[in-house]
C-alpha positions in Angstrom: 170.8 -252.8 18.6 172.6 -252.3 21.8 174.6 -249.1 22.3 178.4 -249.0 22.7 178.2 -248.9 26.5 176.1 -252.1 26.6 179.1 -254.0 25.4 181.6 -254.2 28.2 185.3 -253.6 27.5 186.2 -257.3 27.9 183.2 -258.7 25.9 184.0 -259.6 22.4 182.2 -258.1 19.5 180.1 -260.6 17.4 181.0 -260.2 13.8 180.4 -262.3 10.6 182.9 -263.2 7.9 181.4 -263.7 4.5 183.9 -265.7 2.4 184.1 -268.9 0.3 187.7 -269.5 1.6 186.7 -272.0 4.4 190.4 -272.9 4.9 191.3 -269.3 5.8 188.5 -268.8 8.4 190.4 -270.6 11.3 193.4 -268.2 10.9 191.1 -265.2 10.7 189.3 -266.4 13.8 192.6 -266.8 15.6 194.0 -263.5 14.7 190.9 -261.5 15.5 190.5 -263.2 19.0 189.8 -262.3 21.8 188.4 -258.8 20.8 186.1 -260.3 18.2 184.0 -263.4 17.9 183.6 -264.3 14.2 181.0 -266.5 12.7 181.5 -267.9 9.1 178.7 -267.1 6.5 178.9 -268.8 3.2 175.5 -269.8 2.0 172.5 -267.6 1.3 170.8 -268.9 4.4 173.9 -268.1 6.6 174.1 -264.6 5.1 170.4 -264.0 5.7 170.9 -265.1 9.3 173.7 -262.5 9.7 171.3 -259.8 8.5 168.6 -261.0 11.0 170.9 -261.3 14.0 170.9 -258.1 16.1 174.0 -259.3 18.0 176.1 -259.1 14.9 178.0 -255.8 14.9 180.1 -256.0 11.8 180.6 -257.9 8.6 183.9 -258.6 6.9 183.0 -259.2 3.3 185.4 -261.0 0.9 184.3 -259.5 -2.4 186.4 -262.0 -4.4 184.4 -265.0 -3.1 180.9 -263.9 -4.1 179.6 -264.5 -7.7 181.6 -264.5 -10.9 181.6 -260.8 -11.6 182.4 -258.0 -9.0 178.9 -256.6 -9.6 177.3 -259.5 -8.0 179.3 -259.0 -4.8 178.5 -255.4 -4.9 174.7 -256.2 -5.2 174.9 -258.5 -2.2 176.8 -255.8 -0.2 174.2 -253.2 -1.0 171.4 -255.7 0.1 173.0 -256.3 3.4 173.5 -252.5 4.0 169.8 -251.9 3.1 168.8 -254.5 5.5 171.0 -253.4 8.4 172.1 -249.7 8.4 173.6 -250.3 11.9 176.1 -252.8 10.7 179.8 -251.9 10.1 180.7 -253.5 6.7 184.4 -254.0 5.8 185.0 -254.9 2.2 188.1 -257.1 1.4 189.6 -257.9 -2.0 192.8 -259.1 -3.5 192.3 -257.0 -6.7 194.3 -253.9 -7.4 191.5 -252.4 -9.5 191.0 -248.7 -8.7 187.2 -248.8 -9.2 186.5 -251.6 -6.7 187.0 -249.4 -3.5 184.8 -246.7 -5.0 182.1 -249.2 -6.0 182.3 -250.8 -2.5 181.8 -247.5 -0.8 178.8 -246.6 -3.0 177.3 -250.0 -2.2 177.5 -249.3 1.5 181.0 -250.4 2.8 182.4 -248.4 5.6 186.1 -249.6 5.3 188.1 -251.2 2.6 191.2 -253.5 3.0 193.4 -255.2 0.5 194.5 -258.8 1.2 196.7 -260.1 2.7 195.3 -258.5 5.8 197.2 -256.6 8.5 195.1 -258.0 11.4 196.5 -255.6 13.9 195.4 -252.6 11.9 192.1 -254.4 11.1 191.3 -254.9 14.7 191.9 -251.2 15.5 189.8 -249.9 12.6 187.0 -252.5 13.2 186.7 -251.7 16.9 186.7 -248.0 16.4 184.1 -248.2 13.6 181.8 -250.4 15.7 181.9 -248.1 18.7 181.3 -245.0 16.5 178.4 -246.7 14.8 176.9 -247.8 18.0 176.9 -244.2 19.3 175.4 -243.0 16.0 172.5 -245.5 16.2 171.9 -244.7 19.9 172.0 -241.0 19.2 169.5 -241.3 16.3 167.3 -243.5 18.5 167.2 -240.9 21.3 166.5 -238.1 18.7 163.5 -240.1 17.2 162.2 -241.0 20.7 162.3 -237.3 21.7 160.6 -236.2 18.5 157.9 -238.8 18.8 157.1 -237.7 22.4 157.1 -234.0 21.5 155.5 -234.1 18.0 151.8 -233.2 17.4 150.3 -233.0 14.0 153.5 -231.7 12.3 154.4 -229.6 15.3 157.5 -230.3 17.3 158.1 -229.1 20.8 157.9 -230.5 24.3 158.1 -227.3 26.4 155.3 -226.4 28.8 154.3 -223.5 26.5 154.0 -225.9 23.5 151.9 -228.3 25.7 149.5 -225.5 26.3 149.3 -224.9 22.5 148.5 -228.6 21.9 145.8 -228.4 24.5 144.3 -225.3 23.0 144.2 -227.1 19.6 142.4 -230.1 21.0 140.0 -227.8 22.8 138.7 -226.2 19.7 139.3 -229.0 17.1 135.9 -230.5 17.3 134.0 -227.3 17.9 132.1 -225.4 15.3 133.4 -222.0 16.4 135.5 -219.5 14.5 139.2 -219.4 15.6 141.5 -216.5 15.5 145.2 -217.3 15.4 147.4 -214.3 16.3 151.1 -214.1 15.9 153.8 -212.4 13.8 154.7 -213.7 10.3 156.7 -216.9 10.5 155.5 -218.0 13.9 153.5 -220.9 12.5 149.9 -219.9 12.3 149.3 -222.1 9.2 150.8 -225.0 11.0 148.4 -224.6 13.9 145.4 -224.1 11.6 146.4 -227.5 9.9 146.8 -229.1 13.3 143.3 -228.0 14.3 141.9 -229.5 11.0 143.8 -232.8 11.3 142.8 -233.2 15.0 139.2 -232.5 14.6 136.2 -234.1 12.8 136.7 -231.9 9.7 139.9 -233.7 8.7 138.1 -235.2 5.6 136.2 -232.0 4.8 137.5 -229.2 2.4 140.6 -227.2 3.9 141.0 -223.9 1.9 144.2 -221.9 2.7 144.5 -218.3 1.4 147.3 -215.9 2.0 145.4 -212.6 1.9 148.6 -210.5 1.2 149.4 -212.5 -1.9 146.2 -211.6 -3.7 145.7 -208.1 -5.3 143.2 -206.0 -3.6 141.1 -205.7 -6.9 140.7 -209.5 -6.9 140.4 -210.6 -3.3 136.7 -209.9 -2.9 135.8 -212.1 -5.9 138.2 -214.8 -4.7 136.5 -214.9 -1.4 132.8 -214.3 -2.4 132.8 -215.5 -6.0 130.6 -213.9 -8.7 127.8 -214.5 -11.1 128.0 -214.6 -14.9 128.1 -211.0 -16.3 128.8 -209.4 -12.9 131.7 -207.5 -14.6 133.5 -207.4 -17.8 135.2 -210.7 -18.6 132.9 -212.7 -16.1 131.8 -215.2 -18.8 130.6 -217.8 -16.2 129.7 -217.9 -12.6 132.5 -218.8 -10.1 132.1 -220.0 -6.5 134.1 -218.2 -4.0 136.5 -219.7 -1.5 134.0 -219.3 1.3 131.5 -221.4 -0.6 134.2 -223.9 -1.6 135.1 -224.4 2.1 131.5 -225.0 3.1 131.3 -227.7 5.8 135.1 -227.6 6.1 137.6 -224.9 7.1 138.7 -221.7 5.5 142.0 -220.3 6.7 142.7 -216.8 5.9 146.4 -216.0 6.6 147.6 -212.3 7.0 143.9 -211.3 7.2 144.9 -207.8 8.7 146.2 -206.8 5.2 142.6 -206.8 3.9 140.9 -203.5 3.3 138.7 -202.4 6.2 135.5 -202.5 4.1 136.3 -206.1 3.0 137.0 -207.0 6.6 133.5 -205.7 7.5 131.9 -207.9 4.8 133.8 -210.9 6.1 132.6 -210.1 9.6 129.0 -210.1 8.3 129.5 -213.5 6.8 131.0 -214.9 10.0 128.1 -213.5 12.0 
């Protein structure tokens, strides 16, 4: 979709009018000119063409001319909205029912008008809505473009510092070395660990993550190293530890400094 600046101030907006009232189309075309260039859409094929045409900026939808029940018109309106989120959709009806405006809004209509139309007001509202939607779509496109350029395995950031982090991740991702991630709580150590795994050749291997501060000191050793049947009261069967479970893959120990020094020594022996 072209942004609002791509359409010059003198160029007409291409819009579509969905209505079964063929006789009313010439008048609508006349009153909307020269700011808008309408196209009539009546058949299913023509309405599909509207949804597929990126030059169409808005749709005037005559709810009274589609189907036998209001629900049929609402279903079609919703389908158009799902197909083209960038379109401005103006719902039009002759009905005074209080529920129709709400249902039209829920189905995806941006504006709602009662017939007979005030074409001067319609032109103002329609032009503003098209320009606003164009800016919204362009803004979203720029955000997505920026995020895609700066995103890396769930991490977002394009600064020089973040680029160095990405390079460090790639440098160790395929290695078989032990990696120490340092940083205060909340700085993203777990995200970095996950990025290392996803980037390297262990992405399909076991990935065990343990927050050491969340496990009671009396249980952490058995969680890490496991135990054999009968090792202590209640050990009715052998249990593999997390270190064994992560064999061939990755074991990420978060908040490792909270471990007792004697247990840290045992872990060091395992790593060595």
